[in-house]
C-alpha positions as CSV (number, residue, x, y, z in Angstrom):
1,M,133.8,344.2,66.2
2,T,132.5,346.7,63.4
3,P,128.8,346.6,62.7
4,C,127.7,345.2,59.5
5,P,127.4,347.9,56.8
6,V,124.3,346.2,55.5
7,C,122.0,344.6,58.2
8,S,123.1,346.4,61.4
9,T,120.4,348.7,60.7
10,L,117.7,346.0,60.7
11,A,116.1,345.1,64.0
12,D,115.6,341.5,65.0
13,R,112.0,341.7,63.8
14,E,110.9,344.2,61.1
15,E,107.1,344.6,59.8
16,G,105.9,346.5,56.8
17,R,102.3,346.9,56.1
18,Q,100.4,348.8,53.2
19,K,96.7,349.4,52.5
20,F,95.3,350.7,49.2
21,G,94.0,354.1,49.5
22,W,96.0,354.9,52.9
23,P,99.4,355.8,51.6
24,E,100.0,358.0,54.9
25,R,99.5,355.1,57.0
26,D,101.9,352.8,54.8
27,V,105.0,351.3,56.8
28,E,107.8,349.9,54.6
29,L,110.7,347.5,55.4
30,P,113.7,349.5,55.9
31,P,115.9,349.7,52.7
32,A,118.6,347.5,54.1
33,A,116.0,344.6,53.6
34,G,116.2,345.0,50.0
35,Q,119.9,344.4,49.9
36,L,119.5,340.9,51.5
37,E,120.0,338.0,49.1
38,L,117.7,335.2,48.3
39,V,119.0,331.8,49.6
40,R,115.8,329.8,49.4
41,D,112.4,330.5,48.1
42,F,109.9,327.8,49.7
43,R,106.9,329.2,47.7
44,P,108.3,329.9,44.2
45,G,105.9,332.0,42.2
46,S,103.6,332.6,44.9
47,D,102.3,336.1,46.1
48,R,102.7,334.9,49.8
49,K,106.4,334.6,50.2
50,R,108.3,332.3,52.4
51,Q,111.8,332.9,51.8
52,L,115.2,332.6,53.5
53,L,117.5,335.3,52.9
54,R,121.1,336.2,53.8
55,C,123.2,339.4,54.4
56,P,125.7,339.6,51.6
57,A,128.2,341.3,54.0
58,C,128.1,339.2,57.1
59,G,126.1,336.1,56.3
60,T,123.5,336.7,58.9
61,G,120.2,334.8,57.9
62,F,116.6,336.2,57.7
63,W,113.0,334.8,57.2
64,L,110.6,336.9,55.2
65,E,107.0,336.2,55.0
66,T,104.5,338.0,53.2
67,D,100.8,338.2,53.0
68,H,97.9,340.0,51.5
69,E,94.4,340.3,51.5
70,Y,92.2,341.1,48.5
71,L,89.3,343.6,49.5
72,T,86.6,345.3,47.5
73,N,88.2,348.6,48.0
74,G,91.9,347.4,47.4
75,T,94.2,345.3,49.0
76,E,96.1,344.9,52.3
77,D,99.7,344.0,52.2
78,E,102.1,342.8,55.1
79,Q,105.7,341.7,55.4
80,V,107.4,340.3,58.3
81,L,111.3,339.9,58.3
82,V,112.9,338.1,61.2
83,R,116.7,337.6,62.0
84,L,117.8,334.2,62.5
85,T,120.3,332.6,64.6
86,A,122.9,330.2,62.9
87,V,121.2,327.3,64.1
88,Q,117.7,328.6,63.0
89,F,119.0,329.3,59.6
90,A,120.5,326.0,59.2
91,E,117.2,324.2,60.3
92,R,115.2,326.3,57.8
93,L,117.7,325.5,55.1
94,R,117.4,321.7,55.6
95,A,113.6,322.2,56.2
96,T,111.0,321.1,53.6
97,P,107.8,323.1,52.8
98,P,105.1,324.0,53.3
99,F,105.3,326.7,56.2
């Protein structure tokens, strides 16, 4: 089986974090994460995302959560992207918020 050209570079769990004023310590999600397609947004309009995503090439599901904290000297942002099994994806697709 040929690896997916989009999501095969993603680990089962990817984490990103950025802190204002410390760009040398920033960790971004891999570029492939930006190619995933939104299937369902569980918090539309919120800065704290809870989103169900899918790989456009192979259909693998992913769960994205983001968080941020406002501090007096800037913000701290975090992103967590988790690969889902087909069962987990179906369960999330049927689920009702909030998470």
